[in-house]
N, C-alpha and C positions, 0 to 999 in steps of 0.2 A: 935230653928231657927225661924226667923221672915219671913219665906217664905212659901207660901201655897203650898199644894200637887199639885194643878193644875199647878202652875207655874214651879215647879220642873219637872213635866211630860212634859210640853211643852218644856222646855229647853233641856231635855233629847232627845226628838224627833228631835229638831233643830240640836243637836250636833251629832246625830246618824241617820240621815235620809236615808231612803232606796231609795228615789226618790227626785231629786232636779230639780226645773225649774229655768232657767235664763231668766227672762223677760227683753227684750231689748238686747238679744244676738246679737253679731255682728262679722263680719270679720275684722273690723278695729282694728288693734293691739294697737291703742292708746285709745280705748274706754274701759270703765269698763265692758261693756257687753261682750266684747272679752276676757278681762283679767280673769274675774271670771270663765268663761267657761274653759279657758286654764289651770287655776290653778287646777281645779278638775282632769283634764286629766293628768297634770304633777305630781300631788301628789297622783296618784293611788286611787282616789275615786272608790269604787267598786259598788256603787249603780247606778240606772238609772239616766241619765242626759237628761233634755229636754230643748233644746234652743227654746226660743219663739221670733219670728220675723215674721211679716205678709208678708215681702218681700223677704223671703229666703226659699228655699226648703231644704237646709242643711247648717250647719256651723261647720267648723272644723271636717268634716266627720260624723257629727251627724244629724239625721233628724230633721228639724226644724218644729215648729208648729205656725200657725198664731195667736193663743191666748191660754190662759191657759185652756179654756173650751174644746179645741180640743184635749188636751193631753189624751191618753187612761189610765185609771186607776188612782189611788191615787198619790197625790204629798205631800210629808211630809214638804217640806221647799221651799220657793221661795225667790230667790235673785233678787230684783228689781232694775234694772239699767235704768229704764224709767224716762223721765221728770216728775216733780211734778204734772203736769196737767193731767197725765194718771194714777195716783196711785189709785184714787177712782174707776175707772173702773176695774183695776186689782183686788182690794180687793173684788169687787162684784162677781168675778168669783171664788174666793177661797173656799167658803163652799162647793160647788159641788165637788170639788177635794179633800176635806178632809184636806185642808191646815190649820195649827194651828199657824204657825209663818212665818212672812215675814221680811226679812232683807232689809231695805230701804237704799240702797247705795245713792239713790235720794237725792239731795241737793237743794239749792236755796229755802229753807223754812224759818223757823223763825230766823235762824242764820244771815239772810240778814238784819233783823230789819225792813223789809217792812211790813206794816199793812196787805196787801192782802195775803202775804206769811204766816204770822202768822194765819190768818183766814182759809187758805186752810189746814194748818197743823192741826188745831183744828177740821176741817171737816174729815180729815183723821183719827184722833184718835177716833172721834165719831163713824165713820163708822166701824173701826176696833173692837171697843168694842161691837157694835151692832151685828156684825157677829161672835163674839167670837174668834177673831184673835189677837194674840200678835205681837208686832212690836219691832225689834231691829233697832235703829236709830230714825229718818233718818240722812243723812249726816254722814255716818260712813263706815268703812271698814269691820265691822262684825267679823267673826269667823276665828281664825287660830286654828286648832285642828289636829295635825299630825296623831293621831291614826285613825281618821275618814276620812283623805284624804281631809279635807277642809282647804283652805288657802286663804289669802287676799294679798299675795305678791309673787314675783318671787324669787327663789332660797333660800327659807327659809328652815331650817333643817327639814328633814323628820323623824328624830329620836325624839320620845317623852321623856319628863322628868317629873319632879315633881313640877315645878313652874307654877302657874296659875297667870293671870294678867287681871285687868280690867282697861282699858284706854279710856278716853273720846276721845282722839286724835288718829286718825288712823295712822298718820305719826309717832307719838312718840312711838306707840305700835310696829310698824315695826322696828324702830330703836332699841328698847329694844331687840327684837328677834335677829337682825342682830349682835348688839355689844355683846349681851349675848352669842351668838354662838361662837364668837371669843374667849371668856373666858371660854368656856367649859360649859355653861349653856344650858339646854334643858327645854322645856315647855310642860305643860300638855294642857292647854287651854288659849288662849289670846283672849280677847274680846274687840273690839272697838265699843263703843255704841253711839257716836255722841250726837245728841240733846236729847236723853233720853225721847222721846215722851211718850213711854209706859213703857217698862222694863227699870228700872233705875239702877244707880250705886250700890245702896243698895241691890237690887234684885240679881244682879250678884255677889256681895260679899258674900251674904248668900248662893248662889248656890255653889260657889267654896269652901266655908267653910265646906260644907257637902260632897264634891266630893272626893271619895276615891283615885283618881288619883292625887290630888293636896295636896302638903304638905307645900308650901310656897305660899303666895299671894302678888303680887306687884300691885300697883294701882297709877293711875295719874287722878286727877279730876280737871276740870276747874271751877266746881260749883256743889253744892249739891242741889237736888230738895226738899228734905224733911229732915230737920235737925234731928228731933227726930227719924225717921226711920233709918237714917244713923248711929246715935250714938248707937241704938239698934244693928244694924248690926255689 
């Protein structure tokens, strides 16, 4: 396999987190900060859930924290629903909490084509690597893993299956799950990875290829970051 042991371990923690923080958690049902929090509750995630919002004492019945630093104990995985301008500050708080992986739902970065957005995205990658943090995304819907209680959409099947998927598009990955369910298909892990700033399509392919719960891999790519790496995968 062309995937290093460190990245395998990182993805294993991200997919089996004991504590998840949702940065930008919200009571607004139209916001991603509300939806990702809601999904963990609806899909019976059994670990600790930490909503992060400086303006709320509680969200969806859970105690809210003003920032990542104020959360007691370790956090395995962070779902970032913050604006792009706030990502660097969030990353700076991650090492003290033991965070190894951040899912950046955050958009409005390089996909916009704007020079300043590309520059900020590069700063985010530089900071993450300096802090030894891996990134899923940005501009993506992240992980659907029914066994772990992680989901990125409403009313997706809770029963796991043996089909894994790596999709650049979050919308298309959700359609795969929904239409697949109607045809009796069930999924082990489906990952939407967006801009692939750090972990890319080849990394996820290699991960699913060694995953004991996955027997079939489906994929949708809008572009490949590293051709040689992809062909090896």
